[in-house]
N, C-alpha and C positions, 0 to 999 in steps of 0.2 A: 504493500500500500504506500509506503514512503516513496518508492520509485515513481508511482503515479503522481504524487504531489510534486516531486522534483521535476518531472516531465511537464506537468501543468504549469509550474512556476517558470520553467525555461521557455515554454510556449508563450506565456504572458510577457516575459521579458523581450522575446523576439518580436512579438506583436507591437509592443510599446516602442521598441527600437525602430522598427519599420515605419510605424506611424510618425515618429519624430522625423525620420528621414524624408518621408513624403511631405510633411509640413514644411521642413526647411527647404526642400527642393522647390516647393510652390513659392515660398517667400523669396528665394533667390531669383526665380524666374520673374516674379513681379518686379523686383529691383532692376533686373536686366531690361524688362519691358519699359519701365519708367525711364531708364537711361536712354534707351533707343528713341524715345519720344523727344528727347532734348538734345541729343548729340548726333551730328552728321557723321557718316562714315565715308572714308575715302578709299577708292580702289587702288591696287598696286600701280596700274598704269598711270593713274592721275598723280599719285605720289612721285612716281619716277619723273614726271614733267615739272614738278615743283622746283623753284630755285633754292638757293642755299640760305635764304633768310628764314626758312622754317626751323623750328626746334623739334627734333625727334626725341620723344621721351619713351624709353624702354622701361616698362614697369615689371619685368620679370625678375625672378630671384637669381642671384649670381651663378648658381649651379646650372642654370638654363642657358647661359650665354653660348655655350659650345654648339647649340643647335643652329646658330647663325644670328646675324644682326644686320641692321640696315646701315649702310655706309653713306653717311651724309656729313657735311661739315659741322653743323650744330647738333650735337647728340649728347643727351644726358641719360644716365641710368639711375633710376630711383625705384627700388622695389615697391610694389603696390602697398605693402604693409607699412611703409615708412613715408608714403607720399605726403600726407597731411603735415607731418612734422618737418619735412625737408623742403617742400615746394616753395615756401616763402623765401628761404635763404638761397636756394639754388636757382630758382626760376625768377621770382619777382625781382630780387635785388639785381640780378644780372640782365634780365630781358624786359622786365615790366609786365603789365597785364595785357598789352595789345599784341604781343608776339603770337604768330600762328604756331600752335602746338599740335603735333600729330602724335598721339599716344599709340603704343602697341605692346602686345604681349606675344605669347606663342600662338594662340588660336583666336583671340579677340575679346572674350568677356572681361578679363581684368583690365585691358586697355580701355574698353568702353566704360567700365566703372570708374577708372582713373580719370578719364575725360569728364565724366559726369561730376565727379568730386571737384576737379579743377574749375569747372564752370561755376559750381556753387561757391567756390572760394574767390570768385571775381575775375578769373581769367576769361577773356572775352572771345577769343578765337581758337577754340579747341575742337579737334576732330579726332576720330579713331581710325586706325588702319583696319578695314574690314578683313577678318580672317587672320590677322596678325602675321607674324614671321612665316608661318606655315603657308599661307596664301601667297605672300611675297615670293618665297622661294619656288612655290609651285608654278608661278607665272614666269619663272626663269630669271628673276632679278637676283642680284647678289649684293 
């Protein structure tokens, strides 16, 4: 009988864990949808045509850099988890709030959320690279 209680307890824990996962997935998707309403996305071919006055902002973690990065003159790396703490010092003081910023990550969502946050922080001209580095490389750019 104890075995049945343990199994029932494990099933309940598993159910609660899956329910929390679904809830968080929904909340995350809502946040992504909200960001998509406010942030324009740029395609790789459009970014390739941009001049060197743009600021590329890589929001990936340091261990992800080996997967490739975009080679442009004005390039900063600020991991997404540190963005709010570092943006004022590294972006505002050096470039101001009017600089065109293109955020990117590996696939796109972190870059989109970073762009959304930068816009909330007062940066006026922020877009995200649609599909991130993965899309950039898939289109043949280096």
